C-alpha positions as CSV (number, residue, x, y, z in Angstrom):
1,X,0.0,0.0,0.0
2,X,1.3,3.4,-0.9
3,X,0.2,6.6,0.9
4,X,0.3,9.6,-1.4
5,X,-0.5,13.2,-0.6
6,X,0.3,16.4,-2.4
7,X,1.3,19.6,-0.6
8,X,3.5,22.6,-1.5
9,X,6.0,20.1,-0.2
10,X,4.2,16.8,0.1
11,X,4.9,13.4,1.5
12,X,3.7,9.9,0.7
13,X,4.7,6.9,2.7
14,X,4.3,3.4,1.3
15,X,2.7,1.5,4.2
16,X,5.0,-0.8,6.0
17,X,8.0,0.6,4.0
18,X,8.3,4.0,5.6
19,X,9.4,5.6,2.3
20,X,8.9,9.3,2.1
21,X,8.1,11.1,-1.2
22,X,7.9,14.9,-1.4
23,X,6.1,16.7,-4.2
24,X,7.0,20.3,-4.8
25,X,4.8,22.5,-6.9
26,X,6.4,24.8,-9.4
27,X,4.7,27.1,-11.9
28,X,6.7,27.8,-15.0
29,X,5.9,30.5,-17.6
30,X,6.2,29.5,-21.3
31,X,6.1,32.1,-24.0
32,X,4.5,31.1,-27.2
33,X,6.4,31.5,-30.5
34,X,4.3,34.4,-31.6
35,X,5.4,36.4,-28.5
36,X,1.8,37.7,-28.2
37,X,0.6,35.4,-25.5
38,X,1.9,33.5,-22.5
39,X,0.8,30.2,-20.9
40,X,1.5,28.8,-17.5
41,X,2.2,25.1,-17.0
42,X,2.1,23.6,-13.6
43,X,4.9,21.2,-12.8
44,X,5.1,19.0,-9.8
45,X,8.6,17.8,-8.7
46,X,8.4,14.5,-6.9
47,X,11.0,13.7,-4.4
48,X,11.6,10.2,-3.0
49,X,13.2,10.5,0.5
50,X,14.7,13.8,-0.3
51,X,16.0,12.9,-3.8
52,X,14.3,14.0,-7.1
53,X,12.4,11.1,-8.5
54,X,10.4,12.7,-11.4
55,X,8.6,15.7,-12.7
56,X,5.0,15.6,-13.8
57,X,2.5,18.1,-15.3
58,X,-1.1,18.2,-14.5
59,X,-1.9,16.8,-17.9
60,X,0.3,13.8,-17.2
61,X,-1.4,13.1,-13.9
62,X,-4.7,13.4,-15.8
63,X,-3.6,10.7,-18.2
64,X,-2.6,8.6,-15.3
65,X,-6.0,8.9,-13.9
66,X,-7.6,8.0,-17.2
67,X,-5.5,4.8,-17.5
68,X,-6.3,3.8,-13.9
69,X,-10.0,4.3,-14.5
70,X,-10.0,2.2,-17.7
71,X,-8.1,-0.6,-15.8
72,X,-9.9,-0.6,-12.4
73,X,-13.2,1.1,-13.3
74,X,-14.6,4.5,-12.2
75,X,-16.0,3.1,-8.9
76,X,-12.6,2.1,-7.5
77,X,-10.5,5.1,-8.7
78,X,-11.2,8.3,-6.6
79,X,-12.4,11.6,-8.1
80,X,-9.8,13.5,-10.1
81,X,-9.8,17.3,-10.1
82,X,-11.2,18.4,-13.4
83,X,-9.4,20.5,-16.0
84,X,-9.7,24.3,-15.7
85,X,-10.2,26.4,-18.9
86,X,-9.8,29.7,-17.1
87,X,-6.5,31.4,-16.3
88,X,-5.0,30.0,-13.1
89,X,-4.6,32.4,-10.2
90,X,-2.6,31.8,-7.1
91,X,-5.8,30.8,-5.2
92,X,-7.1,28.5,-7.9
93,X,-3.7,26.9,-8.3
94,X,-3.7,26.2,-4.5
95,X,-7.2,24.8,-4.7
96,X,-6.1,22.4,-7.4
97,X,-3.1,21.4,-5.4
98,X,-5.3,20.5,-2.5
99,X,-7.6,18.5,-4.7
100,X,-4.7,16.6,-6.2
101,X,-3.4,16.0,-2.7
102,X,-6.7,14.3,-1.8
103,X,-6.7,12.3,-5.0
104,X,-3.2,11.0,-4.6
105,X,-3.7,10.3,-1.0
106,X,-6.7,8.0,-1.8
107,X,-5.0,6.3,-4.8
108,X,-1.9,5.6,-2.7
109,X,-3.8,4.2,0.2
110,X,-5.8,1.8,-2.0
111,X,-4.5,-1.7,-1.3
112,X,-5.3,-2.8,-4.9
113,X,-4.2,0.2,-7.0
114,X,-1.0,1.1,-5.1
115,X,0.6,-2.4,-5.6
116,X,-0.7,-2.9,-9.1
117,X,1.7,-3.4,-12.1
118,X,0.0,-0.6,-14.0
119,X,0.6,1.9,-11.2
120,X,4.2,1.0,-10.6
121,X,4.8,1.0,-14.3
122,X,3.5,4.6,-14.5
123,X,6.0,5.5,-11.8
124,X,8.9,3.9,-13.5
125,X,8.1,5.4,-16.8
126,X,7.9,8.9,-15.2
127,X,11.3,8.5,-13.7
128,X,12.9,7.3,-16.9
129,X,11.3,10.1,-19.0
130,X,12.2,12.8,-16.5
131,X,15.9,12.1,-16.8
132,X,15.7,11.1,-20.5
133,X,17.6,7.9,-19.9
134,X,17.8,5.7,-23.0
135,X,17.0,2.0,-22.6
136,X,20.2,0.0,-23.1
137,X,22.1,-2.9,-21.6
138,X,24.9,-1.9,-19.2
139,X,27.6,-3.2,-16.8
140,X,26.9,-1.8,-13.4
141,X,29.1,-1.9,-10.3
142,X,27.4,-3.1,-7.1
143,X,29.0,-2.8,-3.6
144,X,28.9,-5.4,-0.9
145,X,28.5,-4.2,2.6
146,X,32.3,-4.7,3.3
147,X,33.2,-2.5,0.3
148,X,34.0,-5.2,-2.1
149,X,32.7,-4.7,-5.7
150,X,31.1,-6.8,-8.3
151,X,29.9,-6.1,-11.8
152,X,26.5,-7.2,-13.1
153,X,25.0,-7.3,-16.5
154,X,21.8,-5.3,-16.2
155,X,19.7,-2.7,-18.0
156,X,19.0,1.0,-17.5
157,X,15.2,0.2,-17.2
158,X,15.5,-2.7,-14.7
159,X,13.7,-2.0,-11.5
160,X,15.3,-2.4,-8.1
161,X,13.4,-5.6,-7.7
162,X,14.7,-7.1,-10.9
163,X,18.3,-5.8,-10.3
164,X,18.3,-7.4,-6.8
165,X,17.5,-10.7,-8.5
166,X,20.5,-10.3,-10.8
167,X,22.8,-9.5,-7.9
168,X,21.4,-12.4,-5.8
169,X,22.2,-14.8,-8.6
170,X,25.7,-13.3,-8.9
171,X,26.4,-13.9,-5.1
172,X,24.6,-17.3,-5.1
173,X,21.7,-16.0,-2.9
174,X,18.6,-18.2,-3.4
175,X,15.5,-16.4,-4.5
176,X,13.6,-17.5,-1.4
177,X,15.9,-15.2,0.7
178,X,15.5,-12.1,-1.5
179,X,13.0,-10.5,0.9
180,X,15.7,-10.2,3.6
181,X,17.9,-8.0,1.4
182,X,17.6,-4.8,-0.6
183,X,19.6,-2.4,-2.7
184,X,20.7,0.9,-1.2
185,X,22.1,4.2,-2.5
186,X,25.3,4.9,-0.5
187,X,28.0,7.5,-0.7
188,X,31.6,6.6,-0.3
189,X,33.5,8.6,2.2
190,X,37.2,9.8,2.2
191,X,38.1,7.3,5.0
192,X,37.0,4.4,2.7
193,X,33.8,4.0,4.6
194,X,30.3,4.9,3.3
195,X,27.1,6.5,4.4
196,X,23.7,5.0,3.6
197,X,21.5,7.5,1.7
198,X,18.3,5.5,1.2
199,X,16.9,2.2,0.4
200,X,15.7,1.8,-3.2
201,X,12.0,1.0,-3.6
202,X,11.1,-2.1,-5.6
203,X,9.6,0.1,-8.4
204,X,12.6,2.5,-8.7
205,X,15.1,2.3,-11.5
206,X,18.5,2.1,-9.7
207,X,20.6,3.2,-12.6
208,X,18.4,6.3,-13.1
209,X,18.3,7.1,-9.4
210,X,22.1,6.8,-9.3
211,X,22.6,8.8,-12.5
212,X,20.3,11.6,-11.2
213,X,22.6,12.3,-8.3
214,X,25.5,13.2,-10.6
215,X,28.0,12.2,-7.8
216,X,30.8,9.8,-8.7
217,X,31.1,8.9,-5.0
218,X,27.6,7.5,-4.9
219,X,27.1,3.8,-5.5
220,X,24.5,1.0,-5.2
221,X,25.0,-1.5,-2.5
222,X,23.2,-4.8,-1.5
223,X,22.6,-5.0,2.3
224,X,20.3,-6.8,4.7
225,X,17.0,-5.0,5.1
226,X,16.3,-3.0,8.2
227,X,12.7,-2.0,8.8
228,X,13.2,0.1,11.9
229,X,13.7,3.4,10.1
230,X,12.9,3.1,6.4
231,X,16.4,1.9,5.5
232,X,18.2,5.2,6.0
233,X,20.2,3.9,9.0
234,X,20.5,0.2,8.2
235,X,23.4,-0.5,10.4
236,X,24.0,-2.4,13.6
237,X,24.6,-6.1,14.3
238,X,21.9,-5.9,17.0
239,X,19.1,-5.7,14.4
240,X,20.1,-9.1,13.0
241,X,17.4,-11.5,14.2
242,X,18.8,-14.8,15.3
243,X,15.8,-16.7,14.1
244,X,15.9,-15.0,10.7
245,X,19.6,-15.6,10.5
246,X,19.1,-19.4,11.0
247,X,16.9,-19.3,7.9
248,X,19.5,-17.3,5.9
249,X,22.2,-19.8,7.0
250,X,20.7,-22.2,4.5
251,X,22.2,-20.1,1.7
252,X,25.9,-19.7,1.1
253,X,25.2,-16.3,-0.4
254,X,23.2,-15.2,2.6
255,X,26.0,-16.2,4.9
256,X,28.5,-14.3,2.9
257,X,26.4,-11.1,2.8
258,X,25.6,-11.2,6.5
259,X,29.2,-11.9,7.4
260,X,30.6,-9.1,5.3
261,X,28.1,-6.6,6.7
262,X,28.5,-7.5,10.3
263,X,32.3,-7.5,10.3
264,X,32.5,-4.2,8.4
265,X,30.2,-2.5,10.9
266,X,32.1,-4.1,13.8
267,X,35.4,-2.8,12.6
268,X,34.0,0.8,12.3
269,X,32.4,0.8,15.7
270,X,28.9,1.0,14.4
271,X,27.8,-1.8,16.8
272,X,28.5,-2.4,20.4
273,X,28.8,-6.2,21.1
274,X,29.9,-7.5,24.5
275,X,33.6,-8.2,24.9
276,X,33.0,-11.9,24.6
277,X,30.9,-11.4,21.4
278,X,33.6,-9.2,19.9
279,X,36.3,-11.7,20.6
280,X,34.3,-14.5,19.1
281,X,33.4,-12.5,16.0
282,X,37.1,-11.4,15.5
283,X,38.1,-15.1,15.8
284,X,35.5,-16.1,13.3
285,X,36.7,-13.4,11.0
286,X,40.3,-14.3,11.2
287,X,39.5,-18.0,10.6
288,X,36.9,-17.1,7.9
289,X,34.4,-19.3,9.8
290,X,31.4,-17.4,8.5
291,X,28.8,-20.0,9.4
292,X,30.0,-20.2,13.0
293,X,29.8,-16.5,13.4
294,X,26.0,-16.6,12.9
295,X,25.4,-20.0,14.4
296,X,26.6,-18.8,17.7
């Protein structure tokens, strides 16, 4: 379920995922070729957890609504604010904004529409079109939690969900364990560490999200998911559930990913294990006894 609302700066939070989206309203003036008239087009900048995700005009949102109505029927899709044929004033623009807020709030809260392929496809297409990224095959670098790198064959239009599957295959992580991991945007730091910027949503296009940052220090990383705070601060050995880890122990790839993340965070003091736990983990690390580290 995805909760959408539209404000001057607006947030929507996919239920259970704690993912923030901000929509900023901008009004741009476009002068016609004749030079005798001017028109105003309303553009909404959509931010996903503080990062620009896409830009949409009212007309594009209107087309979204028409597609949703054809697919789900008028009874399920909420009322969409009608077109206005009069010049937009500040007050009428604000009124439309509030109406769009209510519409997007209801669409995003709908348990059927918000998780549908047609809705997520609209989001992906909007992201790709905003940044004008051509569809093509690419080699993309993915970081492991300990900073090691691997290259995957992927596509600029692959969603985070699809790209995670490719990464999992590369590290020999069984598909049944995919729900325990996710792709993150991170920024490499001068001290060879990194900071976690955000978790990529399943519908996002990781390559486009990375490209849009225009920062060579930003990378995509695979990490164990953390649900405590939306993925922004997904660190800490303490969040590793022993029961969940026993399930992941059935996968060699799962063991390697957990081990690399735990030892990396331990070395940088991101976690506070007991003295005995620290000594045990260091011993396991030195002996490369990955399974024992999580069996304990």
